[in-house]
C-alpha positions in Angstrom: 55.8 82.3 140.0 57.2 83.6 143.1 60.5 81.9 141.8 60.4 83.6 138.3 60.3 86.9 139.8 63.2 86.3 141.9 64.8 84.8 138.5 64.3 88.2 136.7 65.5 89.9 139.5 68.6 87.8 140.0 69.4 88.2 135.8 69.0 92.6 136.4 71.3 92.2 139.2 73.6 90.4 137.5 73.1 92.8 134.3 74.0 95.9 136.0 76.4 94.7 138.1 79.2 94.0 135.3 79.8 97.4 134.6 79.0 97.6 130.9 76.5 100.2 131.9 77.4 103.4 133.3 75.0 105.6 133.7 72.8 103.8 131.2 75.8 104.0 128.5 77.1 100.9 126.8 80.2 100.9 127.2 81.9 98.7 123.7 85.5 97.6 123.0 86.1 97.0 119.0 88.9 95.2 117.9 90.1 94.7 115.0 93.4 93.0 113.3 92.8 91.8 110.1 93.1 94.2 107.5 90.6 93.0 105.5 87.9 93.3 108.4 88.2 96.9 109.0 85.7 98.4 106.7 83.2 95.9 108.5 84.1 96.5 111.6 83.7 100.4 111.3 80.2 99.7 109.7 79.1 97.6 112.3 80.2 100.8 114.8 78.1 102.7 112.9 75.4 100.6 113.0 76.4 100.2 116.9 75.4 103.5 117.1 72.6 104.5 115.5 71.1 101.1 116.6 71.3 102.2 120.4 69.6 105.5 119.4 72.9 107.7 119.3 76.1 108.4 120.5 74.7 109.3 123.6 73.9 106.2 124.4 77.3 104.1 123.6 80.8 105.0 124.8 82.7 102.8 121.9 86.7 102.1 121.6 88.5 100.6 118.4 91.5 99.0 119.0 93.7 98.2 116.1 97.1 96.0 115.9 98.2 93.9 113.4 98.0 93.7 109.8 94.5 96.1 110.1 96.6 99.0 111.6 98.0 99.5 107.6 94.6 100.7 106.9 94.5 103.5 109.0 97.9 104.6 107.6 97.3 108.5 106.5 98.8 108.2 103.5 97.7 104.9 102.2 94.1 104.7 104.0 91.0 103.7 101.5 89.1 107.2 101.5 86.3 105.5 102.4 87.8 104.3 105.8 88.8 108.0 106.1 85.0 108.9 105.6 84.2 106.8 108.5 86.9 107.5 111.1 86.1 110.9 110.6 81.7 110.2 111.5 82.6 108.1 114.3 84.9 110.4 115.9 82.7 112.8 115.3 80.2 110.4 117.4 82.5 110.2 120.3 84.4 106.9 119.1 87.9 106.7 120.5 91.0 105.0 118.0 93.4 103.5 119.9 96.8 101.8 117.9 99.0 98.8 119.8 102.1 100.5 120.5 104.1 97.4 119.4 102.6 97.1 116.0 103.3 100.9 115.7 107.2 99.9 116.3 106.6 97.1 113.8 105.2 98.7 111.3 107.9 102.0 111.9 105.2 104.5 112.1 104.1 107.2 114.5 100.7 109.0 115.2 101.1 111.6 112.5 101.3 108.5 110.1 97.8 107.6 111.2 95.0 108.9 110.5 94.3 111.9 112.9 92.6 111.1 116.4 94.6 107.8 116.7 95.9 107.3 121.0 99.0 105.3 121.2 98.7 102.1 123.3 102.2 101.4 124.4 101.2 98.8 126.4 100.2 96.5 123.3 96.6 96.3 121.9 95.6 92.4 123.6 96.4 94.2 126.6 94.6 97.2 125.9 91.2 95.2 125.5 92.0 93.1 127.9 91.9 96.8 130.2 88.9 97.6 129.3 87.3 94.3 129.6 88.5 94.6 133.0 86.8 98.2 133.0 83.2 96.9 132.1 83.3 97.0 128.1 81.8 94.4 126.1 83.9 92.9 123.6 83.3 92.6 119.9 85.0 91.3 116.9 83.6 91.6 113.8 
């Protein structure tokens, strides 16, 4: 029975040392690059917040790049997307847009739904940075 206890303690220590928990708050980065996955990703994020017992238990960042960013253009965003983004922001979710994609699509922050931050280093670089800070990676 002693080896089992050691194994359990080791697993717990490894889980806690990953940095995915900050003061018992799960840190997650959602990655969306495909336009047809945006609604699914936003729904997953809402379910994620509910599943962990509320926004006080999770810190979520959505990083959007490529064709998915067009779903967040203010002028053409689906009303359901706009509503979900606002609801998620009300629950503390941060929305970040790839600066390279913004340049390619010739849009500025004013052209996106409210609350987006521009990541000049690029979306995939930002995702890697967040992972290095202990964020768990999810790509719906």
